[in-house]
C-alpha positions in Angstrom: 0.0 0.0 0.0 1.4 3.4 -0.9 0.9 6.6 0.9 -2.3 8.4 0.1 -1.8 11.4 -2.3 -2.1 14.8 -0.9 -4.8 16.4 -3.1 -5.6 19.5 -1.1 -3.8 22.8 -1.6 -1.0 23.5 0.8 -1.9 25.6 3.8 -1.1 29.3 3.6 2.1 30.6 5.2 5.7 29.9 4.6 6.3 27.9 7.8 3.4 25.5 7.0 4.5 25.0 3.4 8.1 24.4 4.5 7.0 21.9 7.1 4.9 20.0 4.5 7.8 20.0 2.1 10.1 18.6 4.8 7.6 15.9 5.7 7.0 15.0 2.0 10.8 14.6 1.6 11.0 12.4 4.6 8.2 10.2 3.3 9.9 9.9 -0.2 13.3 9.0 1.3 12.0 6.5 3.9 8.9 5.2 2.1 10.3 2.0 0.7 9.8 -1.3 2.5 13.5 -2.2 2.9 14.2 1.2 4.4 11.4 1.0 6.8 12.5 -2.4 7.9 16.1 -1.3 8.3 14.9 1.7 10.4 12.8 -0.7 12.5 15.8 -3.0 13.0 18.0 -0.1 14.3 15.2 1.1 16.6 14.5 -2.5 17.9 18.2 -3.2 18.7 18.6 0.1 20.6 15.1 -0.2 22.1 15.7 -3.8 23.4 18.7 -2.7 25.4 16.7 0.2 26.8 13.9 -2.2 27.7 16.5 -4.3 29.5 17.3 -1.3 31.6 13.7 -0.4 32.3 12.8 -4.0 33.1 16.0 -5.2 34.8 17.0 -8.5 36.4 15.8 -10.1 38.5 12.7 -10.7 36.5 9.6 -10.4 38.6 8.1 -13.8 39.0 6.2 -15.8 41.5 8.5 -17.7 43.8 6.9 -21.1 43.0 7.6 -20.5 39.3 11.2 -19.5 40.0 11.8 -22.7 42.0 10.0 -24.7 39.3 12.2 -23.4 36.5 15.3 -24.0 38.6 14.2 -27.5 39.5 13.4 -28.3 35.9 16.8 -27.2 34.8 18.4 -29.3 37.5 16.4 -32.3 36.4 17.6 -31.9 32.8 21.2 -31.5 34.0 20.8 -34.8 35.8 19.5 -36.5 32.7 15.9 -36.9 34.1 12.9 -36.9 31.8 11.3 -33.6 30.5 8.7 -31.9 32.6 10.3 -33.1 35.8 11.9 -31.1 38.5 14.7 -31.8 41.1 15.6 -30.3 44.4 19.4 -30.0 45.0 20.5 -32.7 47.4 17.3 -34.7 47.1 16.4 -37.7 44.9 12.6 -37.2 44.6 11.3 -36.5 41.2 8.8 -33.7 41.2 6.3 -32.7 38.5 7.4 -29.5 36.8 4.6 -26.9 36.8 2.0 -29.5 37.6 -0.6 -26.8 38.6 0.6 -24.2 36.1 0.8 -23.8 32.3 3.7 -26.1 31.6 5.1 -24.6 28.4 7.7 -22.4 30.2 8.9 -25.5 32.2 9.5 -27.3 29.0 11.1 -24.7 26.8 13.1 -22.5 29.2 15.0 -25.2 31.0 15.8 -27.1 27.8 17.1 -23.9 26.2 19.1 -23.0 29.3 20.7 -26.4 29.3 21.5 -26.1 25.6 23.1 -22.7 26.0 24.8 -23.4 29.3 22.7 -20.6 30.9 22.7 -21.1 34.7 19.8 -18.7 35.5 16.6 -19.8 33.7 14.6 -16.9 35.0 17.0 -14.4 33.5 17.0 -16.4 30.3 13.2 -16.1 30.3 13.5 -12.4 30.7 15.7 -12.1 27.7 13.3 -14.3 25.7 10.6 -11.7 26.5 12.8 -8.7 25.5 13.9 -10.3 22.2 10.3 -11.3 21.5 9.1 -7.7 21.8 12.0 -6.6 19.5 10.1 -8.3 16.7 7.0 -6.0 16.6 9.3 -3.0 17.2 11.2 -4.0 14.0 8.0 -4.6 12.0 5.9 -1.7 13.1 7.4 1.0 10.7 6.3 -1.2 7.8 3.2 -2.6 9.3 1.7 0.7 10.5 2.5 2.3 7.1 0.7 -0.5 5.4 -2.3 -0.2 7.8 -2.6 3.6 7.8 -1.1 4.6 4.5 1.4 7.0 6.1 5.1 6.6 6.1 5.4 9.3 8.8 3.0 7.3 11.1 5.1 4.2 10.4 8.3 6.0 11.4 6.7 7.2 14.6 5.0 3.9 15.6 8.0 2.0 17.0 8.7 4.8 19.4 5.1 4.9 20.6 5.3 1.1 21.0 8.5 1.3 23.0 7.0 3.9 25.3 4.1 1.6 25.9 6.4 -1.3 26.6 8.4 0.8 29.1 5.1 1.5 30.9 3.6 -1.9 30.8 4.2 -4.1 33.9 6.0 -6.8 32.0 6.7 -9.7 34.3 6.4 -13.4 35.0 4.8 -15.5 32.2 2.1 -12.9 31.6 4.1 -10.9 29.0 3.2 -13.6 26.5 -0.4 -12.3 26.3 0.8 -8.8 25.4 3.2 -10.1 22.8 0.6 -12.1 21.0 -1.7 -9.0 20.7 1.1 -6.6 19.7 2.9 -8.9 17.3 0.3 -11.1 15.7 -3.0 -9.2 15.7 -1.6 -6.3 13.5 -0.6 -9.0 10.9 -4.2 -10.2 10.9 -5.3 -6.6 10.2 -3.0 -6.5 7.2 -4.2 -9.9 5.9 -7.8 -8.6 6.1 -6.8 -5.7 3.8 -4.8 -7.8 1.4 -5.0 -11.6 1.4 -1.5 -12.8 0.5 -0.5 -15.7 -1.6 -0.6 -18.9 0.4 -2.6 -16.9 3.0 -4.2 -19.9 4.7 -0.8 -21.6 5.2 0.5 -18.4 6.7 -2.5 -18.1 9.0 -2.0 -21.7 10.2 1.6 -20.9 11.0 0.6 -17.9 13.1 -2.0 -20.1 14.9 0.7 -22.7 15.7 2.8 -19.8 17.2 -0.3 -18.7 19.2 -0.7 -22.2 20.4 2.9 -22.2 21.6 2.2 -19.0 23.5 -0.8 -20.6 25.1 1.4 -23.3 26.6 3.1 -20.6 28.5 0.0 -18.6 29.5 -3.3 -20.3 29.2 -5.3 -19.1 26.2 -2.8 -16.3 25.4 -3.3 -17.0 21.7 -7.1 -17.0 21.8 -7.3 -13.5 20.1 -5.5 -14.9 17.1 -7.9 -17.7 16.8 -10.9 -15.3 17.0 -9.2 -13.0 14.5 -8.5 -15.9 12.1 -12.2 -16.9 12.2 -13.2 -13.3 11.4 -10.7 -13.2 8.6 -12.0 -16.4 7.0 -15.7 -15.7 7.3 -15.2 -12.9 4.7 -13.2 -14.8 2.2 -15.0 -15.3 -1.1 -14.9 -19.0 -0.9 -17.7 -21.6 -0.9 -19.2 -22.2 2.5 -17.8 -25.6 2.8 -14.3 -24.4 2.1 -14.6 -21.6 4.7 -15.8 -24.1 7.3 -13.0 -26.5 6.5 -10.5 -23.6 6.8 -11.9 -22.6 10.2 -11.6 -26.2 11.3 -8.0 -26.3 10.3 -7.4 -23.1 12.3 -8.9 -24.7 15.4 -6.6 -27.8 14.9 -3.6 -25.5 14.5 -4.5 -23.5 17.6 -4.6 -26.7 19.7 -1.6 -28.3 18.0 1.0 -27.4 20.6 -1.0 -26.3 23.7 -3.1 -29.5 23.7 -1.9 -32.2 21.4 1.8 -31.4 21.7 1.8 -31.0 25.5 -0.2 -34.2 25.8 2.4 -36.0 23.8 5.2 -34.5 25.9 3.6 -35.7 29.1 3.0 -39.2 27.6 6.7 -39.4 26.7 7.7 -38.3 30.2 5.4 -40.9 31.8 6.9 -43.5 29.5 10.4 -42.6 30.5 9.5 -42.8 34.2 8.3 -46.4 33.8 5.4 -45.9 36.2 7.4 -44.1 38.8 5.2 -41.6 40.7 5.8 -37.9 40.6 5.7 -35.8 43.8 3.2 -32.9 43.7 1.3 -33.8 40.5 -2.3 -32.8 41.5 -3.5 -31.4 38.2 -2.5 -29.8 34.9 -2.9 -26.1 34.1 -4.5 -23.2 36.0 -7.5 -24.1 38.2 -10.1 -21.7 36.7 -12.6 -21.9 39.6 -9.9 -21.4 42.2 -9.1 -18.0 40.7 -12.7 -17.0 40.1 -13.7 -18.0 43.7 -11.0 -16.0 45.5 -11.6 -13.2 43.0 -14.9 -12.6 44.9 -12.7 -11.6 47.8 -11.1 -8.5 46.2 -13.4 -6.2 48.2 -15.0 -6.6 51.7 -17.6 -9.2 51.8 -19.7 -11.2 54.3 -18.2 -14.6 53.3 -14.7 -13.9 54.7 -13.2 -14.4 51.2 -9.9 -12.7 50.4 -7.7 -12.9 47.5 -5.5 -15.6 49.1 -4.9 -19.1 47.6 -5.4 -20.7 50.9 -9.0 -19.3 51.2 -10.3 -21.5 48.4 -8.9 -24.8 49.9 -10.1 -23.7 53.3 -13.7 -23.4 52.1 -13.4 -26.6 50.0 -12.4 -28.6 53.2 -15.4 -27.1 55.0 -17.7 -28.8 52.5 -15.6 -32.0 52.0 -12.9 -32.7 54.6 -11.4 -35.4 52.4 -11.1 -33.3 49.2 -7.6 -33.2 47.7 -6.1 -29.9 46.7 -6.9 -29.5 43.0 -8.4 -33.0 43.0 -11.5 -34.0 41.2 -13.9 -32.6 43.8 -12.0 -29.3 44.2 -13.2 -27.4 41.1 -16.7 -28.9 41.4 -17.1 -27.6 45.0 -15.7 -24.1 44.2 -17.9 -23.7 41.0 -21.0 -24.7 43.0 -20.1 -22.2 45.8 -19.3 -19.5 43.3 -22.7 -19.6 41.7 -24.4 -20.0 45.0 -22.8 -16.9 46.5 -23.3 -14.8 43.4 -26.9 -16.0 43.1 -27.6 -15.2 46.8 -26.2 -11.6 46.5 -26.2 -10.5 42.8 -26.1 -6.8 43.9 -22.7 -7.3 45.6 -21.4 -9.3 42.6 -22.4 -6.6 40.2 -20.9 -3.9 42.3 -17.7 -5.9 42.7 -17.2 -6.5 39.0 -18.0 -2.8 38.2 -15.5 -1.6 40.6 -12.9 -4.1 39.3 -13.7 -2.7 35.8 -13.1 0.9 37.0 -9.6 0.0 38.4 -8.8 -1.9 35.2 -9.9 1.0 32.9 -7.8 3.4 35.0 -4.7 1.3 34.2 -5.1 2.0 30.5 -6.0 5.7 30.9 -3.4 7.2 28.5 -4.3 4.9 25.6 -8.0 5.2 26.3 -7.8 9.0 26.2 -6.4 8.7 22.7 -9.3 6.4 21.7 -11.9 8.6 23.4 -10.8 11.6 21.3 -10.1 9.9 18.0 -12.4 6.8 18.1 -15.8 8.5 17.6 -14.4 10.5 14.7 -12.8 7.5 13.0 -15.9 5.3 13.4 -18.6 7.9 12.6 -17.0 10.6 10.3 -13.8 9.5 8.7 -13.9 8.7 4.9 -12.7 5.1 5.7 -14.8 4.6 8.7 -16.0 1.1 7.5 -12.3 0.1 7.4 -11.7 1.3 11.0 -14.9 -0.4 12.2 -13.6 -3.6 10.6 -10.3 -3.2 12.4 -12.1 -2.7 15.7 -13.8 -6.1 15.2 -10.4 -7.7 15.4 -9.0 -5.7 18.3 -12.2 -5.7 20.5 -12.1 -9.5 21.1 -8.5 -9.2 22.3 -9.5 -6.4 24.7 -12.5 -8.4 26.0 -10.4 -11.5 26.4 -7.8 -9.4 28.2 -10.4 -8.0 30.5 -11.4 -11.4 31.8 -8.2 -11.9 33.9 -8.4 -8.7 36.0 -12.2 -9.0 36.4 -12.2 -12.6 37.5 -9.0 -12.4 39.6 -7.7 -9.0 40.7 -6.9 -5.8 38.8 -4.1 -4.9 41.2 -1.8 -7.6 39.8 0.0 -6.1 36.9 0.4 -9.3 35.1 -3.3 -9.9 34.8 -3.7 -6.5 33.1 -1.2 -7.2 30.3 -3.6 -8.6 27.7 -6.1 -5.7 28.2 -3.3 -3.0 28.2 -1.8 -4.5 25.0 -5.1 -4.4 23.2 -5.8 -0.7 24.0 -2.2 0.2 23.2 -2.5 -1.4 19.8 -5.8 0.3 19.2 -4.3 3.7 20.2 -1.3 3.2 17.9 -3.5 2.5 14.9 -5.8 5.5 15.8 -2.8 7.7 16.2 -1.4 6.6 12.8 -4.7 7.4 11.1 -4.8 10.8 12.8 -1.3 11.5 11.5 -2.4 10.4 8.0 -5.4 12.7 8.1 -3.4 15.6 9.4 -0.9 15.3 6.6 -3.7 15.5 4.0 -5.8 18.3 5.5 -5.3 22.0 5.0 -6.5 22.9 8.5 -6.8 19.8 10.6 -8.3 21.6 13.6 -10.9 23.5 11.6 -11.7 20.3 9.6 -12.3 18.4 12.9 -14.5 21.2 14.3 -16.6 21.2 11.1 -16.9 17.4 11.3 -18.2 17.6 14.9 -20.7 20.3 14.0 -21.9 18.2 11.1 -22.3 15.1 13.3 -23.0 16.2 16.9 -22.9 12.6 18.0 -19.2 12.6 17.5 -18.7 15.4 20.0 -21.1 13.8 22.4 -19.3 10.5 22.2 -15.9 12.2 22.8 -17.2 14.1 25.8 -18.9 11.0 27.2 -15.7 9.0 26.8 -13.5 11.6 28.4 -15.9 12.0 31.3 -16.2 8.3 31.9 -12.4 8.0 31.9 -12.0 10.9 34.3 -14.5 9.2 36.7 -12.4 6.0 36.5 -9.2 7.9 37.2 -10.9 9.6 40.2 -12.6 6.6 41.7 -9.9 3.9 41.2 -7.5 4.9 44.0 -10.2 4.7 46.6 -11.3 1.3 45.4 -7.7 0.0 45.4 -7.2 1.4 49.0 -10.3 -0.4 50.2 -9.1 -3.6 48.6 -5.7 -3.3 50.2 -7.2 -2.7 53.6 -9.5 -5.7 53.3 -6.7 -8.0 52.2 -4.5 -6.9 55.1 -7.3 -7.2 57.7 -6.6 -10.9 58.2 -3.6 -13.1 57.5 -3.5 -15.6 54.7 -4.9 -18.9 56.0 -2.4 -21.8 56.3 -4.1 -24.9 55.0 -2.5 -28.3 54.6 -4.0 -31.2 52.7 -5.3 -33.8 55.2 -3.4 -37.1 55.2 -6.7 -39.0 54.5 -7.7 -36.9 51.5 -8.9 -39.3 48.8 -10.8 -37.3 46.2 
């Protein structure tokens, strides 16, 4: 896609004409794809080292995951099977990441062993930094292709880097941001211009999304949703489209489900029936998180956002229930719906206040969207195109909202999917704004005329800004209440009974 021609007459005044001439020259010099990619490469290399300074070692990670990665590396160094963990000085074989997403415990220790890297957590940090260098490298070209402006493309990697500096990158949660920032823009481009061998390329991206989902559960789901939206509009026979969507589903589960199942089967085969210590389940216990998420704010059920609270309440119902055993999720899901059904007003208030805190975290990007979004969707000449883009980004934002709303919006890692989605949307909106500014004689006067012609645009802008200001004003008080409630009682220390059987 080439830059949109500037058809309007240049604005009056020598400074304005000189500025436009300078910008035209920049776009002519830097407008080719190789030059944009070379520019992105330079910015990504320098930006990665800056990101390493802003997000220094030690990488913020839950202590259980730190010990799990170290134990998995120790097991590989001893020659033990994959997805096992060892404790120095002990001979027991532990299950690596048994109650977690196991992809990191497979990939990171193996890579550390291969490279002779003694600190798997720091290696994981550098994997994150290098992964984010990829979208920084591609954005000058990608954003130019999406918006039609070379100038916007040149500015985009710097905007992305600022966002990455501000995002609370940590633990395994960075993967959710990476999927949205790196893969969703490519889907937007494929929706504009379907490439040769497009389906094969789409399946490759879904395999990559599946790999990301092994590290953080369902991190790649926005790519699967976007792929379905992409294929629905293809001018193919209905049966062909259905078959393509089915292939996408298979590709999405290829690594996260089929691949990891094969890895665990191979591990069990190598163990020859030897039992693993600590293998109570596989993956994140969903109802565990949703249940203790009810304890974010003061409540009459004595629930707080502590892991031990869930098992404490399970044992009150069934004293022989194993931690993460078959009865565990069943009891918690039943109690969750029972409590929410008994007091729906509290549940509604809880989730609204969580939403306020979550929106506050994305305030800078949301302000850009509040000011530009109504104009792009209601007035801009290509408003149907931007509405179509919104269909791809909105599911990523909604999926990202699920974690802070179900769990807690105060944990930075849970916010990363949501923050990445609004960051991407704001970058695209900013790029379109730059494109329009370059082609307008008087951008401010043009915008004012547009608002006068469509009062709904101004009303939507004002409503969005007011709602955002309310979130900014109310969120600190909600967070303070949540902190006081959490600290009003210690975390319960709950041990699994020796006679627990189910």
